[in-house]
PyMOL Python script that loads the backbone (N, CA, C, O; Angstrom):
from pymol import cmd

cmd.read_pdbstr("""\
ATOM      1  N   UNK A   1      14.813  -9.826   3.030  1.00  0.00           N
ATOM      2  CA  UNK A   1      14.752  -8.876   2.000  1.00  0.00           C
ATOM      3  C   UNK A   1      14.946  -8.814   0.940  1.00  0.00           C
ATOM      4  O   UNK A   1      16.086  -8.384   0.763  1.00  0.00           O
ATOM      5  N   UNK A   2      14.151  -9.132  -0.475  1.00  0.00           N
ATOM      6  CA  UNK A   2      15.190  -9.420  -1.623  1.00  0.00           C
ATOM      7  C   UNK A   2      15.593  -7.928  -1.755  1.00  0.00           C
ATOM      8  O   UNK A   2      15.233  -7.054  -0.967  1.00  0.00           O
ATOM      9  N   UNK A   3      16.380  -7.735  -2.839  1.00  0.00           N
ATOM     10  CA  UNK A   3      16.581  -6.696  -3.447  1.00  0.00           C
ATOM     11  C   UNK A   3      15.495  -7.098  -5.066  1.00  0.00           C
ATOM     12  O   UNK A   3      15.140  -8.004  -5.820  1.00  0.00           O
ATOM     13  N   UNK A   4      15.368  -5.290  -4.724  1.00  0.00           N
ATOM     14  CA  UNK A   4      14.044  -4.992  -6.044  1.00  0.00           C
ATOM     15  C   UNK A   4      14.397  -4.619  -7.564  1.00  0.00           C
ATOM     16  O   UNK A   4      15.189  -3.720  -7.843  1.00  0.00           O
ATOM     17  N   UNK A   5      13.845  -5.265  -8.351  1.00  0.00           N
ATOM     18  CA  UNK A   5      15.134  -5.737 -10.081  1.00  0.00           C
ATOM     19  C   UNK A   5      14.224  -4.386 -10.824  1.00  0.00           C
ATOM     20  O   UNK A   5      13.111  -4.377 -11.349  1.00  0.00           O
ATOM     21  N   UNK A   6      15.099  -3.439 -10.633  1.00  0.00           N
ATOM     22  CA  UNK A   6      14.117  -2.292 -11.240  1.00  0.00           C
ATOM     23  C   UNK A   6      15.467  -1.455 -12.143  1.00  0.00           C
ATOM     24  O   UNK A   6      16.502  -1.113 -11.572  1.00  0.00           O
ATOM     25  N   UNK A   7      15.203  -1.219 -13.655  1.00  0.00           N
ATOM     26  CA  UNK A   7      16.510  -0.480 -14.976  1.00  0.00           C
ATOM     27  C   UNK A   7      16.040   1.042 -14.969  1.00  0.00           C
ATOM     28  O   UNK A   7      15.151   1.588 -14.316  1.00  0.00           O
ATOM     29  N   UNK A   8      16.572   1.344 -15.532  1.00  0.00           N
ATOM     30  CA  UNK A   8      15.897   3.018 -16.241  1.00  0.00           C
ATOM     31  C   UNK A   8      16.770   3.082 -17.491  1.00  0.00           C
ATOM     32  O   UNK A   8      17.964   3.070 -17.194  1.00  0.00           O
ATOM     33  N   UNK A   9      16.603   3.127 -18.402  1.00  0.00           N
ATOM     34  CA  UNK A   9      17.256   3.812 -19.615  1.00  0.00           C
ATOM     35  C   UNK A   9      17.602   4.796 -19.711  1.00  0.00           C
ATOM     36  O   UNK A   9      18.788   5.075 -19.881  1.00  0.00           O
ATOM     37  N   UNK A  10      16.370   5.897 -19.603  1.00  0.00           N
ATOM     38  CA  UNK A  10      16.327   6.981 -20.067  1.00  0.00           C
ATOM     39  C   UNK A  10      16.040   8.056 -18.021  1.00  0.00           C
ATOM     40  O   UNK A  10      16.027   7.411 -16.972  1.00  0.00           O
ATOM     41  N   UNK A  11      15.889   9.436 -18.059  1.00  0.00           N
ATOM     42  CA  UNK A  11      15.368   9.321 -17.048  1.00  0.00           C
ATOM     43  C   UNK A  11      13.927   9.304 -17.716  1.00  0.00           C
ATOM     44  O   UNK A  11      13.250   8.374 -17.276  1.00  0.00           O
ATOM     45  N   UNK A  12      13.392   9.949 -18.495  1.00  0.00           N
ATOM     46  CA  UNK A  12      11.717   9.870 -18.814  1.00  0.00           C
ATOM     47  C   UNK A  12      10.983   8.172 -18.844  1.00  0.00           C
ATOM     48  O   UNK A  12       9.794   7.909 -19.026  1.00  0.00           O
ATOM     49  N   UNK A  13      11.959   7.331 -18.637  1.00  0.00           N
ATOM     50  CA  UNK A  13      11.274   6.304 -19.217  1.00  0.00           C
ATOM     51  C   UNK A  13      12.064   4.806 -18.062  1.00  0.00           C
ATOM     52  O   UNK A  13      12.970   4.042 -18.395  1.00  0.00           O
ATOM     53  N   UNK A  14      11.384   4.835 -16.861  1.00  0.00           N
ATOM     54  CA  UNK A  14      11.542   3.356 -16.316  1.00  0.00           C
ATOM     55  C   UNK A  14      11.061   2.129 -15.915  1.00  0.00           C
ATOM     56  O   UNK A  14       9.936   1.979 -15.438  1.00  0.00           O
ATOM     57  N   UNK A  15      11.997   1.092 -16.114  1.00  0.00           N
ATOM     58  CA  UNK A  15      11.116  -0.329 -16.067  1.00  0.00           C
ATOM     59  C   UNK A  15      10.838  -0.904 -14.668  1.00  0.00           C
ATOM     60  O   UNK A  15      11.612  -1.811 -14.361  1.00  0.00           O
ATOM     61  N   UNK A  16      10.006  -0.617 -13.844  1.00  0.00           N
ATOM     62  CA  UNK A  16       9.887  -0.831 -12.755  1.00  0.00           C
ATOM     63  C   UNK A  16       9.038  -2.175 -12.423  1.00  0.00           C
ATOM     64  O   UNK A  16       7.816  -2.292 -12.525  1.00  0.00           O
ATOM     65  N   UNK A  17      10.287  -3.496 -11.860  1.00  0.00           N
ATOM     66  CA  UNK A  17       9.388  -5.094 -11.409  1.00  0.00           C
ATOM     67  C   UNK A  17       9.465  -5.108  -9.968  1.00  0.00           C
ATOM     68  O   UNK A  17      10.433  -5.112  -9.207  1.00  0.00           O
ATOM     69  N   UNK A  18       7.381  -5.120  -9.640  1.00  0.00           N
ATOM     70  CA  UNK A  18       7.637  -4.868  -7.841  1.00  0.00           C
ATOM     71  C   UNK A  18       7.355  -6.451  -8.125  1.00  0.00           C
ATOM     72  O   UNK A  18       6.498  -6.889  -8.892  1.00  0.00           O
ATOM     73  N   UNK A  19       8.259  -7.204  -7.340  1.00  0.00           N
ATOM     74  CA  UNK A  19       7.612  -8.427  -6.591  1.00  0.00           C
ATOM     75  C   UNK A  19       7.922  -8.151  -4.863  1.00  0.00           C
ATOM     76  O   UNK A  19       8.269  -7.250  -4.100  1.00  0.00           O
ATOM     77  N   UNK A  20       7.542  -9.557  -4.862  1.00  0.00           N
ATOM     78  CA  UNK A  20       7.675  -9.600  -2.935  1.00  0.00           C
ATOM     79  C   UNK A  20       9.186  -9.409  -2.477  1.00  0.00           C
ATOM     80  O   UNK A  20      10.223 -10.042  -2.674  1.00  0.00           O
ATOM     81  N   UNK A  21       8.769  -7.978  -1.610  1.00  0.00           N
ATOM     82  CA  UNK A  21      10.127  -7.822  -0.473  1.00  0.00           C
ATOM     83  C   UNK A  21      10.422  -6.412  -1.549  1.00  0.00           C
ATOM     84  O   UNK A  21      11.335  -5.610  -1.352  1.00  0.00           O
ATOM     85  N   UNK A  22       9.731  -6.356  -2.356  1.00  0.00           N
ATOM     86  CA  UNK A  22       9.852  -4.608  -3.541  1.00  0.00           C
ATOM     87  C   UNK A  22       9.471  -3.786  -3.543  1.00  0.00           C
ATOM     88  O   UNK A  22       8.750  -3.325  -4.428  1.00  0.00           O
ATOM     89  N   UNK A  23      10.039  -2.916  -1.857  1.00  0.00           N
ATOM     90  CA  UNK A  23      10.062  -1.365  -1.191  1.00  0.00           C
ATOM     91  C   UNK A  23      10.298  -0.520  -2.363  1.00  0.00           C
ATOM     92  O   UNK A  23       9.405   0.054  -2.987  1.00  0.00           O
ATOM     93  N   UNK A  24      11.635  -0.473  -2.648  1.00  0.00           N
ATOM     94  CA  UNK A  24      12.119   0.730  -3.240  1.00  0.00           C
ATOM     95  C   UNK A  24      11.392   0.181  -4.700  1.00  0.00           C
ATOM     96  O   UNK A  24      10.366   0.823  -4.921  1.00  0.00           O
ATOM     97  N   UNK A  25      11.489  -0.161  -5.045  1.00  0.00           N
ATOM     98  CA  UNK A  25      10.605  -0.903  -6.746  1.00  0.00           C
ATOM     99  C   UNK A  25       9.281  -0.088  -5.833  1.00  0.00           C
ATOM    100  O   UNK A  25       8.949   0.944  -6.415  1.00  0.00           O
ATOM    101  N   UNK A  26       8.813  -0.239  -5.082  1.00  0.00           N
ATOM    102  CA  UNK A  26       7.171   0.475  -4.977  1.00  0.00           C
ATOM    103  C   UNK A  26       7.587   1.441  -4.484  1.00  0.00           C
ATOM    104  O   UNK A  26       7.070   1.103  -3.420  1.00  0.00           O
ATOM    105  N   UNK A  27       8.123   2.505  -4.202  1.00  0.00           N
ATOM    106  CA  UNK A  27       8.184   3.493  -3.590  1.00  0.00           C
ATOM    107  C   UNK A  27       8.533   4.395  -5.259  1.00  0.00           C
ATOM    108  O   UNK A  27       7.903   5.368  -5.671  1.00  0.00           O
ATOM    109  N   UNK A  28       9.734   3.684  -5.981  1.00  0.00           N
ATOM    110  CA  UNK A  28      10.776   4.533  -7.245  1.00  0.00           C
ATOM    111  C   UNK A  28       8.922   4.089  -8.392  1.00  0.00           C
ATOM    112  O   UNK A  28       8.653   4.886  -9.291  1.00  0.00           O
ATOM    113  N   UNK A  29       8.291   3.298  -8.239  1.00  0.00           N
ATOM    114  CA  UNK A  29       7.158   3.093  -9.168  1.00  0.00           C
ATOM    115  C   UNK A  29       5.968   4.312  -8.652  1.00  0.00           C
ATOM    116  O   UNK A  29       5.391   5.195  -9.288  1.00  0.00           O
ATOM    117  N   UNK A  30       5.925   3.982  -7.494  1.00  0.00           N
ATOM    118  CA  UNK A  30       4.895   5.814  -6.982  1.00  0.00           C
ATOM    119  C   UNK A  30       5.244   6.900  -8.002  1.00  0.00           C
ATOM    120  O   UNK A  30       4.548   7.288  -8.939  1.00  0.00           O
ATOM    121  N   UNK A  31       6.460   7.311  -7.632  1.00  0.00           N
ATOM    122  CA  UNK A  31       7.233   8.350  -7.875  1.00  0.00           C
ATOM    123  C   UNK A  31       6.949   8.331  -9.428  1.00  0.00           C
ATOM    124  O   UNK A  31       6.499   9.405  -9.827  1.00  0.00           O
ATOM    125  N   UNK A  32       7.059   7.648 -10.111  1.00  0.00           N
ATOM    126  CA  UNK A  32       6.785   7.667 -11.616  1.00  0.00           C
ATOM    127  C   UNK A  32       5.997   8.129 -12.289  1.00  0.00           C
ATOM    128  O   UNK A  32       6.097   8.963 -13.189  1.00  0.00           O
ATOM    129  N   UNK A  33       4.287   7.058 -11.458  1.00  0.00           N
ATOM    130  CA  UNK A  33       2.993   7.412 -11.851  1.00  0.00           C
ATOM    131  C   UNK A  33       2.539   8.601 -11.191  1.00  0.00           C
ATOM    132  O   UNK A  33       1.433   8.990 -11.566  1.00  0.00           O
ATOM    133  N   UNK A  34       3.058   9.216 -10.383  1.00  0.00           N
ATOM    134  CA  UNK A  34       2.620  10.612 -10.179  1.00  0.00           C
ATOM    135  C   UNK A  34       3.158  11.902 -11.026  1.00  0.00           C
ATOM    136  O   UNK A  34       3.030  13.090 -10.728  1.00  0.00           O
ATOM    137  N   UNK A  35       3.827  11.301 -12.224  1.00  0.00           N
ATOM    138  CA  UNK A  35       3.710  12.631 -13.386  1.00  0.00           C
ATOM    139  C   UNK A  35       3.082  12.139 -14.278  1.00  0.00           C
ATOM    140  O   UNK A  35       2.985  11.101 -14.934  1.00  0.00           O
ATOM    141  N   UNK A  36       2.506  13.495 -14.121  1.00  0.00           N
ATOM    142  CA  UNK A  36       1.457  13.592 -15.119  1.00  0.00           C
ATOM    143  C   UNK A  36       1.613  13.128 -16.451  1.00  0.00           C
ATOM    144  O   UNK A  36       0.671  12.613 -17.053  1.00  0.00           O
ATOM    145  N   UNK A  37       2.903  13.297 -17.025  1.00  0.00           N
ATOM    146  CA  UNK A  37       3.487  12.804 -18.202  1.00  0.00           C
ATOM    147  C   UNK A  37       3.089  12.122 -18.951  1.00  0.00           C
ATOM    148  O   UNK A  37       2.747  12.310 -20.118  1.00  0.00           O
ATOM    149  N   UNK A  38       3.111  10.340 -17.675  1.00  0.00           N
ATOM    150  CA  UNK A  38       4.196   9.477 -18.082  1.00  0.00           C
ATOM    151  C   UNK A  38       2.952   8.342 -18.177  1.00  0.00           C
ATOM    152  O   UNK A  38       2.279   8.192 -17.157  1.00  0.00           O
ATOM    153  N   UNK A  39       2.630   7.547 -19.355  1.00  0.00           N
ATOM    154  CA  UNK A  39       2.309   6.528 -19.399  1.00  0.00           C
ATOM    155  C   UNK A  39       2.144   5.628 -18.885  1.00  0.00           C
ATOM    156  O   UNK A  39       3.180   5.010 -19.128  1.00  0.00           O
ATOM    157  N   UNK A  40       1.258   4.711 -17.990  1.00  0.00           N
ATOM    158  CA  UNK A  40       1.859   3.558 -17.470  1.00  0.00           C
ATOM    159  C   UNK A  40       1.599   2.654 -18.299  1.00  0.00           C
ATOM    160  O   UNK A  40       0.671   2.922 -19.061  1.00  0.00           O
ATOM    161  N   UNK A  41       2.166   1.517 -18.446  1.00  0.00           N
ATOM    162  CA  UNK A  41       1.829   0.108 -19.188  1.00  0.00           C
ATOM    163  C   UNK A  41       1.935  -0.759 -17.617  1.00  0.00           C
ATOM    164  O   UNK A  41       2.925  -0.832 -16.888  1.00  0.00           O
ATOM    165  N   UNK A  42       0.432  -1.420 -17.380  1.00  0.00           N
ATOM    166  CA  UNK A  42       0.648  -1.948 -16.505  1.00  0.00           C
ATOM    167  C   UNK A  42       0.697  -3.689 -17.199  1.00  0.00           C
ATOM    168  O   UNK A  42      -0.151  -3.755 -18.089  1.00  0.00           O
ATOM    169  N   UNK A  43       1.436  -5.033 -17.019  1.00  0.00           N
ATOM    170  CA  UNK A  43       1.710  -5.691 -17.839  1.00  0.00           C
ATOM    171  C   UNK A  43       1.329  -7.197 -16.964  1.00  0.00           C
ATOM    172  O   UNK A  43       2.141  -7.227 -16.040  1.00  0.00           O
ATOM    173  N   UNK A  44       0.833  -7.884 -16.921  1.00  0.00           N
ATOM    174  CA  UNK A  44       0.273  -8.956 -16.497  1.00  0.00           C
ATOM    175  C   UNK A  44       0.156 -10.417 -16.741  1.00  0.00           C
ATOM    176  O   UNK A  44      -1.048 -10.640 -16.864  1.00  0.00           O
ATOM    177  N   UNK A  45       0.645 -11.215 -16.833  1.00  0.00           N
ATOM    178  CA  UNK A  45       0.771 -12.695 -17.491  1.00  0.00           C
ATOM    179  C   UNK A  45      -1.228 -13.371 -16.920  1.00  0.00           C
ATOM    180  O   UNK A  45      -1.652 -13.386 -15.764  1.00  0.00           O
ATOM    181  N   UNK A  46      -1.692 -13.640 -17.681  1.00  0.00           N
ATOM    182  CA  UNK A  46      -2.988 -14.021 -17.803  1.00  0.00           C
ATOM    183  C   UNK A  46      -3.180 -15.692 -17.039  1.00  0.00           C
ATOM    184  O   UNK A  46      -4.187 -16.370 -16.833  1.00  0.00           O
ATOM    185  N   UNK A  47      -2.244 -15.847 -16.862  1.00  0.00           N
ATOM    186  CA  UNK A  47      -2.142 -17.008 -16.408  1.00  0.00           C
ATOM    187  C   UNK A  47      -2.203 -16.590 -14.374  1.00  0.00           C
ATOM    188  O   UNK A  47      -2.576 -17.383 -13.509  1.00  0.00           O
ATOM    189  N   UNK A  48      -1.671 -15.033 -14.129  1.00  0.00           N
ATOM    190  CA  UNK A  48      -1.679 -14.912 -12.448  1.00  0.00           C
ATOM    191  C   UNK A  48      -2.750 -14.573 -12.223  1.00  0.00           C
ATOM    192  O   UNK A  48      -3.566 -14.389 -13.126  1.00  0.00           O
ATOM    193  N   UNK A  49      -3.070 -14.377 -10.745  1.00  0.00           N
ATOM    194  CA  UNK A  49      -4.610 -13.692 -10.554  1.00  0.00           C
ATOM    195  C   UNK A  49      -4.519 -12.522 -10.976  1.00  0.00           C
ATOM    196  O   UNK A  49      -3.335 -12.219 -10.832  1.00  0.00           O
ATOM    197  N   UNK A  50      -5.550 -10.938 -11.801  1.00  0.00           N
ATOM    198  CA  UNK A  50      -5.055 -10.040 -12.060  1.00  0.00           C
ATOM    199  C   UNK A  50      -5.369  -8.742 -10.563  1.00  0.00           C
ATOM    200  O   UNK A  50      -4.761  -7.672 -10.586  1.00  0.00           O
ATOM    201  N   UNK A  51      -6.245  -9.037  -9.528  1.00  0.00           N
ATOM    202  CA  UNK A  51      -7.240  -9.164  -8.204  1.00  0.00           C
ATOM    203  C   UNK A  51      -5.712  -8.779  -7.317  1.00  0.00           C
ATOM    204  O   UNK A  51      -5.580  -7.957  -6.410  1.00  0.00           O
ATOM    205  N   UNK A  52      -5.182  -9.232  -7.627  1.00  0.00           N
ATOM    206  CA  UNK A  52      -4.230  -9.480  -6.463  1.00  0.00           C
ATOM    207  C   UNK A  52      -2.123  -9.061  -6.904  1.00  0.00           C
ATOM    208  O   UNK A  52      -1.036  -9.200  -6.342  1.00  0.00           O
ATOM    209  N   UNK A  53      -2.770  -8.426  -8.465  1.00  0.00           N
ATOM    210  CA  UNK A  53      -1.056  -8.079  -8.920  1.00  0.00           C
ATOM    211  C   UNK A  53      -1.071  -6.820  -8.356  1.00  0.00           C
ATOM    212  O   UNK A  53      -1.961  -5.971  -8.341  1.00  0.00           O
ATOM    213  N   UNK A  54       0.817  -6.824  -7.570  1.00  0.00           N
ATOM    214  CA  UNK A  54       0.773  -5.226  -7.227  1.00  0.00           C
ATOM    215  C   UNK A  54       0.668  -3.992  -8.563  1.00  0.00           C
ATOM    216  O   UNK A  54      -0.150  -3.074  -8.624  1.00  0.00           O
ATOM    217  N   UNK A  55       1.423  -4.215  -9.248  1.00  0.00           N
ATOM    218  CA  UNK A  55       1.148  -3.288 -10.674  1.00  0.00           C
ATOM    219  C   UNK A  55      -0.082  -2.910 -10.726  1.00  0.00           C
ATOM    220  O   UNK A  55      -0.285  -1.716 -10.507  1.00  0.00           O
ATOM    221  N   UNK A  56      -1.417  -3.916 -11.068  1.00  0.00           N
ATOM    222  CA  UNK A  56      -2.493  -3.301 -11.714  1.00  0.00           C
ATOM    223  C   UNK A  56      -2.823  -2.527 -10.202  1.00  0.00           C
ATOM    224  O   UNK A  56      -3.440  -1.496 -10.471  1.00  0.00           O
ATOM    225  N   UNK A  57      -2.629  -2.660  -8.681  1.00  0.00           N
ATOM    226  CA  UNK A  57      -3.433  -2.309  -7.491  1.00  0.00           C
ATOM    227  C   UNK A  57      -2.702  -0.719  -7.746  1.00  0.00           C
ATOM    228  O   UNK A  57      -3.468   0.225  -7.942  1.00  0.00           O
ATOM    229  N   UNK A  58      -1.296  -0.497  -7.733  1.00  0.00           N
ATOM    230  CA  UNK A  58      -0.954   0.828  -8.408  1.00  0.00           C
ATOM    231  C   UNK A  58      -1.174   1.338  -9.643  1.00  0.00           C
ATOM    232  O   UNK A  58      -0.453   2.336  -9.621  1.00  0.00           O
ATOM    233  N   UNK A  59      -1.499   1.322 -10.306  1.00  0.00           N
ATOM    234  CA  UNK A  59      -2.646   1.397 -11.694  1.00  0.00           C
ATOM    235  C   UNK A  59      -3.686   2.309 -10.833  1.00  0.00           C
ATOM    236  O   UNK A  59      -3.895   3.486 -10.538  1.00  0.00           O
ATOM    237  N   UNK A  60      -4.211   0.976 -10.617  1.00  0.00           N
ATOM    238  CA  UNK A  60      -5.777   1.369  -9.535  1.00  0.00           C
ATOM    239  C   UNK A  60      -6.155   2.373  -8.657  1.00  0.00           C
ATOM    240  O   UNK A  60      -7.296   2.661  -8.297  1.00  0.00           O
ATOM    241  N   UNK A  61      -5.167   2.849  -8.363  1.00  0.00           N
ATOM    242  CA  UNK A  61      -5.031   4.177  -6.987  1.00  0.00           C
ATOM    243  C   UNK A  61      -4.227   5.338  -8.033  1.00  0.00           C
ATOM    244  O   UNK A  61      -3.782   6.203  -7.278  1.00  0.00           O
ATOM    245  N   UNK A  62      -3.931   5.625  -9.246  1.00  0.00           N
ATOM    246  CA  UNK A  62      -3.184   6.553  -9.514  1.00  0.00           C
ATOM    247  C   UNK A  62      -3.683   7.819  -9.160  1.00  0.00           C
ATOM    248  O   UNK A  62      -4.706   7.733  -9.840  1.00  0.00           O
ATOM    249  N   UNK A  63      -3.793   9.192  -8.507  1.00  0.00           N
ATOM    250  CA  UNK A  63      -4.170   9.801  -8.103  1.00  0.00           C
ATOM    251  C   UNK A  63      -4.158  11.121  -9.596  1.00  0.00           C
ATOM    252  O   UNK A  63      -5.100  11.913  -9.628  1.00  0.00           O
ATOM    253  N   UNK A  64      -3.232  11.196 -10.524  1.00  0.00           N
ATOM    254  CA  UNK A  64      -3.494  11.728 -11.372  1.00  0.00           C
ATOM    255  C   UNK A  64      -4.177  11.748 -12.853  1.00  0.00           C
ATOM    256  O   UNK A  64      -5.378  11.513 -12.992  1.00  0.00           O
ATOM    257  N   UNK A  65      -3.492  11.985 -13.723  1.00  0.00           N
ATOM    258  CA  UNK A  65      -4.523  11.741 -14.848  1.00  0.00           C
ATOM    259  C   UNK A  65      -3.969  10.093 -15.329  1.00  0.00           C
ATOM    260  O   UNK A  65      -2.825   9.679 -15.516  1.00  0.00           O
ATOM    261  N   UNK A  66      -5.428   9.329 -15.440  1.00  0.00           N
ATOM    262  CA  UNK A  66      -5.585   8.380 -15.391  1.00  0.00           C
ATOM    263  C   UNK A  66      -5.090   7.318 -17.251  1.00  0.00           C
ATOM    264  O   UNK A  66      -5.542   6.307 -17.789  1.00  0.00           O
ATOM    265  N   UNK A  67      -3.898   8.397 -17.626  1.00  0.00           N
ATOM    266  CA  UNK A  67      -2.759   7.121 -18.794  1.00  0.00           C
ATOM    267  C   UNK A  67      -2.600   5.987 -18.252  1.00  0.00           C
ATOM    268  O   UNK A  67      -1.482   5.908 -17.743  1.00  0.00           O
ATOM    269  N   UNK A  68      -3.361   4.855 -18.103  1.00  0.00           N
ATOM    270  CA  UNK A  68      -2.555   3.755 -17.562  1.00  0.00           C
ATOM    271  C   UNK A  68      -3.728   2.542 -19.283  1.00  0.00           C
ATOM    272  O   UNK A  68      -4.903   2.723 -19.603  1.00  0.00           O
ATOM    273  N   UNK A  69      -2.857   1.639 -19.819  1.00  0.00           N
ATOM    274  CA  UNK A  69      -2.711   0.360 -20.608  1.00  0.00           C
ATOM    275  C   UNK A  69      -2.038  -1.141 -20.204  1.00  0.00           C
ATOM    276  O   UNK A  69      -0.894  -1.588 -20.129  1.00  0.00           O
ATOM    277  N   UNK A  70      -3.453  -1.677 -19.980  1.00  0.00           N
ATOM    278  CA  UNK A  70      -3.196  -2.482 -19.131  1.00  0.00           C
ATOM    279  C   UNK A  70      -3.371  -3.873 -21.105  1.00  0.00           C
ATOM    280  O   UNK A  70      -4.119  -4.107 -22.055  1.00  0.00           O
ATOM    281  N   UNK A  71      -1.656  -4.392 -20.312  1.00  0.00           N
ATOM    282  CA  UNK A  71      -1.063  -5.670 -20.819  1.00  0.00           C
ATOM    283  C   UNK A  71      -1.543  -6.571 -20.546  1.00  0.00           C
ATOM    284  O   UNK A  71      -2.100  -6.679 -19.453  1.00  0.00           O
ATOM    285  N   UNK A  72      -1.497  -7.712 -21.582  1.00  0.00           N
ATOM    286  CA  UNK A  72      -2.011  -9.148 -20.573  1.00  0.00           C
ATOM    287  C   UNK A  72      -1.105  -9.444 -22.055  1.00  0.00           C
ATOM    288  O   UNK A  72      -1.130  -8.951 -23.183  1.00  0.00           O
ATOM    289  N   UNK A  73      -0.111 -10.793 -21.212  1.00  0.00           N
ATOM    290  CA  UNK A  73       0.340 -11.869 -21.528  1.00  0.00           C
ATOM    291  C   UNK A  73       0.373 -13.126 -21.526  1.00  0.00           C
ATOM    292  O   UNK A  73       0.491 -13.473 -20.351  1.00  0.00           O
ATOM    293  N   UNK A  74       0.324 -14.264 -22.393  1.00  0.00           N
ATOM    294  CA  UNK A  74       0.405 -15.219 -22.651  1.00  0.00           C
ATOM    295  C   UNK A  74      -1.342 -15.482 -22.042  1.00  0.00           C
ATOM    296  O   UNK A  74      -1.698 -15.868 -20.929  1.00  0.00           O
ATOM    297  N   UNK A  75      -2.067 -15.158 -23.075  1.00  0.00           N
ATOM    298  CA  UNK A  75      -3.394 -15.441 -23.174  1.00  0.00           C
ATOM    299  C   UNK A  75      -3.579 -16.792 -22.966  1.00  0.00           C
ATOM    300  O   UNK A  75      -4.366 -17.152 -22.091  1.00  0.00           O
ATOM    301  N   UNK A  76      -2.796 -17.835 -23.834  1.00  0.00           N
ATOM    302  CA  UNK A  76      -2.935 -18.383 -24.154  1.00  0.00           C
ATOM    303  C   UNK A  76      -3.055 -20.282 -23.128  1.00  0.00           C
ATOM    304  O   UNK A  76      -3.282 -21.485 -23.255  1.00  0.00           O
ATOM    305  N   UNK A  77      -2.629 -19.012 -22.041  1.00  0.00           N
ATOM    306  CA  UNK A  77      -2.338 -19.925 -20.690  1.00  0.00           C
ATOM    307  C   UNK A  77      -3.521 -20.014 -19.651  1.00  0.00           C
ATOM    308  O   UNK A  77      -3.440 -20.383 -18.479  1.00  0.00           O
ATOM    309  N   UNK A  78      -4.891 -19.499 -20.494  1.00  0.00           N
ATOM    310  CA  UNK A  78      -6.054 -19.106 -19.301  1.00  0.00           C
ATOM    311  C   UNK A  78      -7.194 -20.389 -19.414  1.00  0.00           C
ATOM    312  O   UNK A  78      -7.591 -20.799 -20.505  1.00  0.00           O
ATOM    313  N   UNK A  79      -7.618 -20.910 -18.189  1.00  0.00           N
ATOM    314  CA  UNK A  79      -8.022 -22.232 -17.727  1.00  0.00           C
ATOM    315  C   UNK A  79      -9.547 -21.522 -17.681  1.00  0.00           C
ATOM    316  O   UNK A  79      -9.789 -20.435 -17.156  1.00  0.00           O
ATOM    317  N   UNK A  80     -11.027 -22.859 -18.716  1.00  0.00           N
ATOM    318  CA  UNK A  80     -11.882 -22.179 -18.650  1.00  0.00           C
ATOM    319  C   UNK A  80     -12.629 -22.371 -16.854  1.00  0.00           C
ATOM    320  O   UNK A  80     -13.610 -21.707 -16.520  1.00  0.00           O
TER     321      UNK A  80
END
""", "prot")
cmd.dss("prot")
cmd.show_as("cartoon", "prot")
cmd.util.cbc("prot")
cmd.orient("prot")
């Protein structure tokens, strides 16, 4: 099992990277997403399949006020 990559600069801010085997990061992300005062930034590379991305899946399932901003990076990598 891989270790989850996560870092926290301050209590109200938490950067969570969800990768394969990131159970702890997944649970931490869910905890922060349940807080109504948090804004979720779902960052996804344009070269990835967005439907399979775990961060987007979490953002779609958010049960509280949906303050979610989608950020797509590397748009120059999109293929026709």
